[in-house]
C-alpha positions, 0 to 999 in steps of 0.5 A: 650650236657650239663650234667643235673643239679641235685636236691640239695635235692635228686640228681635227674637230673633236667633241671633247678632250685635247686629242683626237683618236688618231693622235693618241696611243691605245692608252690615250696618251699623245703619240710620240713625235716621230710616229705622229710626224710620219703618219701626218706626212703619209696622209699628206702624201696620199692627198698630194701624190705629185708632191715630193716627200721633202716638200711634204715634210716641210709643210707638215713641220710648218703645220705642226708649229701652229699646233699646241701639242707640237709648237715647242717640240725641239724638232719643230722649232729647229725646222721652222726657226721659231 
């Protein structure tokens, strides 16, 4: 069996394409950085309720720095020093 593709924005397994259903707009384009970042932070905070928002934001930016869709985004590069 083939390994599933991974969303280039969040790493979620997908069958085809670049991005999963959660990372795209209604027209199928990648969501703007601010929108995607906020959704990722919110999801992470729901998974780790005791963690502070600044810590979650830092972790999210580190994660995004490894994703093809975001690794060269100016806000990600500035935050991670890459």
